[in-house]
C-alpha positions in Angstrom: 14.4 25.6 -17.4 11.1 24.4 -16.3 10.4 23.9 -12.8 10.9 20.5 -11.1 7.1 20.1 -10.7 6.7 20.7 -14.5 9.4 18.2 -15.3 7.8 15.4 -13.0 4.0 15.7 -12.5 3.2 13.9 -15.8 5.4 10.9 -14.5 3.3 9.7 -11.5 1.5 6.5 -12.2 -1.4 5.2 -10.0 0.1 4.3 -6.8 0.0 8.2 -5.6 -3.5 8.4 -6.3 -4.2 6.7 -3.1 -2.6 7.5 0.1 -1.8 3.8 0.9 0.1 3.8 -2.5 2.6 6.1 -1.4 3.5 4.4 1.5 3.8 1.0 -0.3 6.0 -0.4 -3.0 6.1 -3.9 -2.0 5.5 -3.8 -5.3 5.3 -2.4 -2.8 2.1 -3.9 -4.2 -0.1 -1.9 -6.1 -3.0 -0.9 -4.4 -5.6 -3.7 -4.2 -2.9 -6.2 -3.4 -3.6 -8.3 -0.5 -1.5 -10.0 2.1 -3.9 -12.1 3.8 -4.3 -10.0 7.0 -6.6 -7.4 5.6 -10.4 -7.3 5.3 -12.2 -6.9 1.9 -15.0 -4.7 3.9 -14.9 -1.1 3.0 -14.4 -0.2 6.7 -12.1 -2.7 8.7 -13.0 -3.4 12.4 -9.1 -3.6 13.3 -6.3 -2.1 11.4 -3.0 -4.2 11.4 -0.2 -1.9 12.7 2.3 -4.1 14.3 2.5 -7.5 12.7 3.8 -10.4 14.0 6.5 -12.5 12.1 4.9 -15.8 11.5 8.1 -17.5 12.2 8.7 -16.0 15.3 7.6 -16.7 18.9 4.7 -14.4 19.7 5.7 -13.0 23.1 5.4 -9.8 25.0 8.2 -7.3 26.0 11.0 -6.2 23.9 11.9 -7.8 20.5 13.1 -7.0 17.1 15.0 -8.0 14.4 18.4 -7.2 12.3 18.4 -8.2 8.4 20.8 -8.0 5.8 19.8 -8.1 2.0 21.5 -8.6 -1.2 19.8 -8.5 -4.5 19.4 -7.5 -8.0 16.9 -4.8 -9.6 16.8 -5.0 -13.3 15.2 -1.6 -13.6 16.2 0.8 -10.9 14.9 3.8 -12.5 11.7 2.3 -13.8 12.5 3.2 -17.4 10.5 2.1 -20.5 13.6 1.5 -22.7 11.9 3.7 -25.2 15.0 5.8 -26.4 14.8 5.7 -30.0 14.3 9.3 -30.6 16.8 11.0 -28.4 18.8 10.1 -25.5 16.7 10.1 -22.6 18.0 9.1 -19.3 14.5 9.1 -17.7 13.7 6.2 -20.3 16.8 4.3 -19.8 16.5 0.8 -18.3 19.3 0.8 -15.5 19.9 -2.5 -13.8 21.4 -2.5 -10.4 22.7 -4.5 -7.6 21.0 -3.7 -4.2 22.1 -4.0 -0.8 19.9 -3.4 2.4 20.5 -3.1 5.9 17.3 -2.9 8.3 16.5 -3.2 11.9 13.5 -2.8 14.1 12.6 -3.1 17.6 9.2 -3.3 19.3 7.9 -3.1 23.0 4.4 -5.0 23.2 2.3 -6.6 25.7 2.1 -10.1 25.8 -1.2 -10.9 24.1 -0.8 -7.9 21.6 -1.0 -10.3 18.9 -4.5 -11.7 19.7 -5.6 -8.2 19.8 -9.4 -7.9 20.9 -9.4 -11.8 21.5 -6.9 -11.2 24.4 -7.7 -12.0 28.1 -7.0 -8.8 29.4 -8.9 -5.7 28.4 -6.0 -3.5 27.4 -3.3 -4.3 24.8 -0.7 -2.0 23.4 2.6 -1.8 21.4 5.2 0.5 19.9 7.6 -0.2 17.2 10.6 1.7 15.5 12.5 0.7 12.6 15.0 1.9 10.1 16.6 1.0 6.7 19.6 1.8 4.7 19.7 1.0 0.9 22.6 1.2 -1.3 22.1 0.6 -4.9 25.1 0.0 -7.4 23.6 0.8 -11.0 25.8 -1.4 -13.5 25.9 1.0 -16.4 27.6 4.1 -15.1 24.9 6.3 -16.5 24.6 8.7 -13.6 26.4 8.5 -10.4 23.2 10.0 -8.5 21.7 6.7 -9.1 23.9 5.2 -6.5 23.0 7.8 -3.7 22.0 5.8 -0.4 18.5 5.9 0.8 17.3 6.0 4.1 13.8 5.0 5.2 12.3 4.6 8.5 8.9 4.2 10.5 7.2 4.6 13.8 4.1 2.8 14.7 2.0 2.6 17.9 -1.4 0.9 18.7 -3.6 0.7 21.5 -6.5 -2.0 21.7 -9.0 -1.5 24.6 -11.8 -4.0 25.5 -13.6 -3.0 28.8 -16.5 -5.2 27.9 -17.9 -7.5 25.0 -20.2 -4.8 24.3 -17.5 -2.1 23.2 -14.2 -2.2 21.9 -11.7 0.5 20.9 -8.5 0.6 18.7 -6.2 3.8 18.4 -3.2 3.8 16.1 -0.3 6.1 14.7 1.6 5.0 11.6 4.6 7.2 10.5 6.6 6.3 7.6 9.7 8.2 5.9 10.5 7.1 2.2 13.5 7.8 0.4 14.2 6.1 -3.0 14.3 6.3 -6.6 10.7 5.6 -7.2 8.6 4.7 -10.3 6.2 7.5 -9.1 9.0 9.7 -10.1 11.4 8.9 -12.9 14.0 10.9 -12.0 18.0 10.7 -11.2 17.9 11.8 -7.6 16.4 10.6 -4.4 12.8 11.6 -3.8 11.8 11.8 -0.1 8.2 12.1 1.6 6.6 11.4 4.8 3.5 9.5 4.8 1.5 9.5 8.3 -1.8 7.8 9.3 -3.5 8.4 13.0 -7.0 7.2 13.6 -9.4 5.1 15.7 -11.8 2.5 15.3 -14.7 2.1 17.8 -17.0 -1.2 17.9 -20.2 -1.6 19.5 -21.9 -4.9 20.1 -25.3 -4.4 22.0 -27.4 -7.0 23.4 -27.0 -10.6 22.3 -24.3 -9.9 19.9 -26.3 -10.3 16.7 -25.7 -6.7 15.5 -22.5 -4.8 15.8 -21.5 -1.3 14.8 -18.1 -0.1 13.7 -17.1 3.6 13.4 -13.6 4.9 12.2 -11.8 7.9 11.7 -8.3 8.3 9.9 -6.4 11.5 9.0 -3.8 10.8 6.3 -0.8 13.1 5.4 1.7 13.1 2.3 4.3 15.7 2.8 7.3 15.8 0.3 10.6 17.0 1.6 11.6 18.7 -1.5 9.9 22.2 -1.6 8.9 22.2 -5.3 6.7 19.0 -4.7 4.4 21.1 -2.6 1.7 20.9 -5.1 1.5 17.2 -3.9 1.3 17.6 -0.5 -2.2 16.5 1.0 -4.4 15.5 3.7 -7.0 13.0 3.6 -9.9 13.0 6.4 -11.9 9.6 6.3 -14.9 8.9 8.4 -16.2 5.6 8.0 -19.1 3.4 9.6 -20.2 -0.3 9.2 -23.4 -2.2 10.5 -23.4 -5.8 10.5 -26.1 -8.2 11.5 -25.2 -12.0 12.3 -27.7 -14.4 11.1 -27.1 -18.3 11.2 -23.9 -19.2 13.0 -21.2 -17.3 11.0 -23.2 -15.3 8.4 -23.2 -11.5 8.3 -25.2 -9.0 6.5 -23.5 -5.6 6.4 -24.2 -1.9 5.3 -21.0 0.4 5.1 -20.1 4.0 4.2 -17.1 6.1 3.8 -16.7 10.0 3.5 -13.4 11.4 2.5 -12.3 15.1 2.5 -8.8 15.3 0.2 -7.4 18.8 1.2 -4.4 20.2 -0.8 -2.2 22.1 1.2 -1.1 24.5 -1.5 -4.7 25.9 -1.8 -4.9 24.9 -5.6 -8.7 24.3 -5.4 -8.3 20.6 -6.1 -10.1 19.5 -3.1 -12.6 16.8 -3.0 -15.2 15.1 -1.1 -16.4 11.7 -2.4 -18.9 9.6 -0.4 -19.3 5.8 -0.6 -22.2 3.4 0.2 -21.9 -0.4 0.4 -24.0 -3.2 1.3 -23.4 -6.9 1.2 -23.0 -10.4 2.7 -20.1 -12.3 4.3 -20.8 -16.2 4.8 -18.9 -19.5 4.9 -19.8 -21.7 1.9 -18.1 -24.9 3.2 -15.8 -25.8 6.2 -13.1 -23.1 6.3 -14.4 -21.4 2.9 -15.8 -17.9 3.0 -17.2 -15.5 0.7 -17.8 -11.8 0.7 -19.8 -10.0 -1.7 -20.7 -6.5 -1.8 -21.8 -3.4 -4.0 -22.7 0.0 -3.8 -22.5 3.6 -5.2 -20.0 6.2 -5.0 -20.4 10.4 -5.8 -18.7 13.7 -4.8 -20.2 16.3 -2.9 -17.3 18.6 -4.3 -14.7 18.1 -7.1 -14.8 16.4 -10.3 -15.2 12.8 -9.4 -17.9 10.6 -10.8 -21.1 9.2 -9.9 -20.3 5.2 -10.1 -21.1 1.6 -9.0 -18.7 0.2 -6.5 -18.0 -3.2 -5.8 -15.9 -5.6 -3.5 -15.6 -9.5 -3.4 -13.5 -12.0 -1.7 -13.3 -15.6 -1.3 -10.9 -17.5 1.4 -9.9 -20.8 2.3 -8.4 -20.8 5.9 -7.0 -23.9 7.9 -6.5 -22.5 11.3 -2.9 -20.8 11.2 -1.3 -23.4 8.8 -2.9 -22.2 5.5 -4.7 -19.3 4.0 -5.4 -18.7 0.1 -7.6 -16.1 -1.1 -8.8 -14.2 -4.2 -10.5 -10.9 -4.3 -12.1 -8.3 -6.6 -12.4 -4.4 -6.0 -13.9 -1.7 -8.1 -13.7 2.0 -6.8 -12.6 5.3 -7.6 -10.4 8.0 -5.4 -8.7 11.3 -5.7 -5.7 11.4 -7.7 -2.5 13.5 -7.3 -2.3 13.6 -11.4 -5.7 13.9 -12.4 -9.2 14.8 -11.2 -9.8 11.3 -10.1 -8.7 7.7 -10.9 -10.9 4.6 -11.4 -9.6 1.2 -10.9 -10.6 -2.6 -11.3 -8.2 -4.9 -9.4 -8.0 -8.5 -9.3 -5.7 -10.1 -6.5 -4.7 -13.4 -5.2 -2.6 -14.2 -2.2 -1.3 -17.3 -0.3 0.0 -18.0 3.1 1.4 -21.4 3.4 3.4 -22.7 6.4 5.4 -25.9 5.7 5.8 -27.3 9.3 7.0 -25.0 12.0 10.2 -23.8 10.2 9.5 -23.1 6.7 6.9 -20.6 5.1 5.8 -19.5 1.6 4.0 -16.2 1.0 2.8 -14.7 -2.3 0.7 -12.2 -3.7 -0.4 -11.7 -7.6 -2.8 -9.3 -9.2 -4.0 -7.6 -12.3 -5.1 -3.9 -12.1 -6.9 -1.5 -14.8 -6.6 2.1 -13.8 -7.9 5.0 -15.7 -6.9 8.6 -14.8 -9.5 11.5 -15.8 -8.3 14.7 -16.9 -4.9 14.4 -16.1 -3.0 17.6 -14.5 -0.3 19.3 -16.1 2.1 22.1 -15.1 4.2 24.6 -16.9 4.4 23.9 -20.8 3.8 20.1 -20.4 1.0 18.8 -22.6 -0.1 15.0 -23.3 -3.1 13.0 -23.5 -6.1 14.1 -21.4 -6.9 10.8 -20.0 -4.5 8.0 -19.2 -5.1 4.2 -18.9 -2.8 1.7 -17.3 -2.7 -2.1 -17.3 -0.5 -3.4 -14.2 0.6 -6.8 -13.3 2.0 -7.7 -10.1 3.7 -10.5 -8.4 5.6 -11.3 -5.1 6.9 -14.5 -3.9 8.8 -15.2 -0.5 10.4 -18.4 0.8 11.5 -18.4 4.5 13.4 -21.0 6.5 14.1 -20.7 10.0 17.8 -22.0 10.5 18.0 -21.5 14.1 15.5 -20.3 16.7 16.9 -16.8 16.1 18.1 -17.1 12.5 15.9 -16.8 9.5 16.7 -16.9 5.8 14.7 -15.8 3.1 14.7 -15.7 -0.7 12.2 -13.3 -2.4 11.2 -12.2 -6.3 9.1 -9.4 -7.2 7.9 -8.4 -10.6 5.9 -5.7 -11.7 4.9 -4.1 -15.0 2.9 -0.9 -16.0 1.7 -0.8 -19.6 0.1 2.4 -20.6 -0.2 4.1 -24.3 -0.2 7.6 -22.5 2.3 9.7 -23.7 3.5 13.3 -22.4 5.7 16.0 -24.2 7.1 19.7 -23.5 9.2 18.1 -20.6 12.7 19.6 -19.9 15.3 17.1 -18.7 18.9 15.6 -19.0 17.7 14.6 -22.9 15.6 17.6 -24.1 12.8 17.1 -25.0 11.5 14.3 -23.3 8.4 12.4 -25.1 7.6 10.5 -22.1 6.5 6.5 -22.2 5.8 5.9 -18.4 5.4 2.0 -19.0 8.2 -0.2 -17.7 8.9 -3.9 -16.5 10.8 -4.6 -13.4 12.4 -7.9 -11.7 13.8 -7.8 -8.4 15.5 -10.9 -6.7 16.8 -10.8 -2.9 18.7 -12.9 -0.5 18.1 -12.1 3.3 19.5 -13.2 6.4 17.7 -12.0 9.6 18.4 -12.4 13.3 15.3 -12.3 15.3 15.4 -11.2 19.2 
């Protein structure tokens, strides 16, 4: 019997190739999906840690939410449905009902939602949350698919603005994930820790035409299963951006990032990519803004490429009532399943309040990801490189029934299609000729109590 590592390594698609992808499967959206709050610049001046519910009152002190979710998952195991040659549990499409209970509580200062625009020089907040998920698979394939999952997070942030010339943000984001995940098509619950801690300092000398932001982020991916130790990784990232304002609202900027990806098992897969960008952010018309940038990346150590980089976004914003945007990004990063991954991502997002009690939020995108020199363990073999085409969509409608009661209906779609195949894997239906492609639909109804 081959090790768990051998059986699973070939199953990891793109999301684990970047640290952020491990923490999210909102799709949690594939890397590159935008939620309307993130910057398209390579080095953000702020990191959104504690978010304000758009339909909740922005207030200080203690608050939170209790939520109950009921839904349907068309593909609990992310199977491809390719079961023509043998009975392969990994490849089955397993539909399931899904029930979730979650709760979170935060303690924040009165103006934390305004961050650096607040009147006082110090804003801070702490938030903790937990989630219980109970799937009920509808084919009785394997009882372990119905194992409960327990997720949780702890977040803390401090904003300090002693003067108009200096601003600093410190943050900590700890996530514990436990789920049947498309990263690992396996009939048990996979659990891992994702932690990010860092700081961002912004300097605005003189008359404010020039500003400089420096950042450091330490990311950790740590799997709870000892056999997954080869995936445990640290990512040290240092970033800098220099912006020069011209005209009333336009800005020229130069940015650079340096990463040190360090595998904790000492496998020698460490890498150090460096990326340089330049670009412009400017209004095109009233409430319409454009960011265009490009650059070049290379690796000091490791087997990453020397290649071009690009980032672009266009957004339309009408105060707090409407935000619509589109973006494109080309980049590369360290990958847990290969030497590196190279991706092109096209994304759309919309944030549309309908009065004070209703809201529509949506994300969609298309991503092309290439994995170069796929890594195999044990006797597993397969294609040297892998190319994935990913389409994702998430739409959510919320209605504030009372001041403290929020109703939500959401739909989420994701498909990952790839010609990639791997063989020589030992599993429930030996042998497995793996097809990592899948298509998944999720529909949820929720009732949340805000306090």
